[in-house]
N, C-alpha and C positions, 0 to 999 in steps of 0.2 A: 813854307806855307803855301806859296803859289803852286809849288810842285804837287803838294798833297791834294789841293783842290782840283788841279788838272787831272790827277790820277783818278779821283772819285768821279769826276764828270765822264772820263773816258770809260770807266767801268760801267756806269749807268747806261751810257750810249750803247756799249757792246751788248748789255743784257736786253735792251729794248730792241736792238737790231736782231738779236737771236730769237726773241719771242715773236716778233713780226714775221721773221723768215719762217719760223716753225708753223705759225698759223696759216701763212700763205701756202706753205707746202701741204698742209692738211686740206685746205680748200682746193688746191690743184689736184690732189689725189682723189678727192670726192668727185670732182668734175670728170675725171678720167674713168671712174667706175661705170660699168654698164648699168642699165636700168634694173635688171634682175638683182644685182648685188645691192643697189641702193634700196630697192623695195624690201629686200631681205633684212637689211640693216635697220631700215626705218620702222618696219612693222613685221616683227617675227611671226611666223605662221603658228597659229594655235589650233591644235586638233580638238574638235568638239564632237562628242558622241551624239549621233542622231537618235532622238527619242521618238518612238512610235507609240502613240496612245491607241490602244485597242478598245473600241466601244463594245459593250456587251451585246450579244446577239439579240435582235428583236424580231420575233416571228411575224410581226405585222408590217415590217418594212417591205417595200417593193423589190422583188427579186426578178431576175431575167433568165431563169433556167428553163430550158425547153422541156416540155412534157408532151409526148405524143405529137411532136411537131408544133406545139403551141408555145409561143413566147409572149408573155404578157406585154401588152402595149397600152400604156396609160392614155394615149391620145385617141384610142378607139372606145366605143361604147362597150361596157362589160369587159374591158381589158382585152377585147378581140376574141372572146370565147364564141364558139359556133352557136347556132340556134336562131339566127336572123333570116327570115324568109319574106318574100313578097306575099300579099300586097301590103302588109303592115310594116315591114321593115323592122327596125329596132323599136320594140314596143315595151315601154316601162312606165305606164301612167302613174303608178304609185311612187316611183323613184327609188326602188330598192338598190339600183346600181347607178345612181346619179353621181355627178362629179363630187369628189371628196370622200366617197366610200373607199375604204382601203382594199387592197388586193386580197387580203385574207378574208374579209367579209364577203367580197364578190365570189370567191371560191367556195365559201361556206354556203352561200345562197344557192349556187349552182349544184353543190353536193346535195342539198336538201331537195332541189327540184328534180334532179335525176333519180334519186332514191325513191321519192314519193311517186314519181311517174312510173317507175318499175313496179312498185307495190300496187299501184292503181291498175296497171295492165294485168297483173296476176289476179287482182280482185275481180276485174270484169269477167275474165275467163272463169274464175272460181264461182262467181254468182250464177252464171249461165249453166255451168256444168253441175254445180251442186244442187241447183233447183231441178235439173233434168234427171239426175240419177241419185238415188238414195245413198249410195256408197256403202262401205262396210258397217256403218253405224245406223243405217236406215233413217237418215235424216230426211225431213220433209218440210214443206212450207217455204215461206220466203227465207232467203239467205240471212236476212237480218236476225231471224229467230233461231237459226240452226246452231250457232255457237253455244247457246244455252242447252242444246240437246246433246252435246258431246259428253261422253263419260269422263269422270274426273281424271283418271290416268291419262287419257288421250289429251285432255286439255292441258295438263301439266307438261306432257311431252311436247306439245305444240309451243307452249310458253318457253320451255327450256331451249327448244330449237331456235326460236326467234332471238332469245337473249344471246345464244352462242354466235349467231350470225352477226348481230350488232356489235358484240365485243370484238369479233375478228375484224370487222370493218374499222372499228375505232383504232385498233393497234396498227392497221395498215396505213391509214390516212391521217391520223391525228397525232400531234405532238404530245408527248407525255406531260401531263399537267403537274410538273414539279414546282412551277411558279404560277402565280395568279394570272400574269400576262399571257401565259401559254395555255390557259384553260380552254380557249375556243380556237386555238391555232391549228391550221393544217400544215402538213409537212411541205417543205419547199418544192420537193420533186414530185409531189402527189398531184395527179390530175383528178379533178372532181368526178367521182363515180367509178374510177378505174381501180377496182379492187383485185384485179388479176384473175377474175373468174370468167373463162371463155372456153368452156368444154367443147364447143363446136368449131372453134377456130375462126370465128366470124370477124374478129377485129382486124382491120386493114393495117398494114405497115406503112403505107403511103400517107403522109400528113393530110393531103387534100381529101383523099378517100375517107380517112378517119373522121375529119371534120364533117363530111357529108353524112356519114353514118350516124355521127353524134347528133346532128341536126334532125335526122329522121327519128331517132330514138326520143329526142326531146319533144318533137311534135306529137308523136304517138302517145308519149307519156302525159303531155298536157291534155290531150283529148280524153285519155283514160281517166285522168283526175276529175275532169268535168263530168264524164260519163258515170263514174262510180258515185259521185255526189248525187247525181240524178237518180241512180238506182236506189240508194239508201233513202233519199227523200220520198221517192214514189212508194216504196214499200212501207214506210212509216205512215203514209197517208191512207193507202187503201188496203194494206196488209195482204197484198197479192204478190205472186211471183212475177218476175219481169215478163216471162212468156205469157202468163195469164193476163197481164195488163195489156200487152200487145194485142192479144186475141180479143180482149174486151173492147178496145177502142176501134179495132177493125170492124166489129159488129156495129158499133155506134155510128161510124162514118158510112157504113153500108146501109143504114136505115133499119137495121135489125135490132130488136130489143135484146140487149145483152143479158138480161135477167130471165129470159125464157130458156129453160133448159129442156 
């Protein structure tokens, strides 16, 4: 009986020694592993696919593409577009281009200003030339009244020509209105007013010279818009041509009765 008990105790002690020795061996082996192996065993690398969320294109977002040497700068008035001269400097009393107005809106306002300025410059020349020469249709009197004297075919041809030019300008500078948010959006690469029409080759390639010429065009266009507004108002008041009005007031200021013929 004593022998059996001794055998059981000896077997238990051998098993305990074996387990302890085995655990100690594992701990020793773990201590001898380098850091890379330990990290690999502790946290196996999991490959994760990078997901890129593409936001839909918004034509009203601020873009930084250069057009004719102009790069929009949100820190500058009117995003750095030319047209600022002394002595007024940056002049925007109504706040069309105040802080918070989007780049697309500023470009749209400049587009309107440039185009209306060009039409006004043509109108000033047309008023003076049309009132001095009757032309092929023998038009006479103030220019305000001459449009009604045009024959119907000529009027329709003029209307079709204006519509064609405007549609062409829209296809060049404006985003196709496939969605409501792009209804008033200009193309990112489009410079306001640059429709590619330069038959005399006057457009400079140097950015500084281009900005200078753009400023001169803007100033002349602004003056022409004020001038043509004065022309139309004056002719509505006295129903005289511009040259007749000038002659009339020359006589007034010279002390001559303008009504004595």
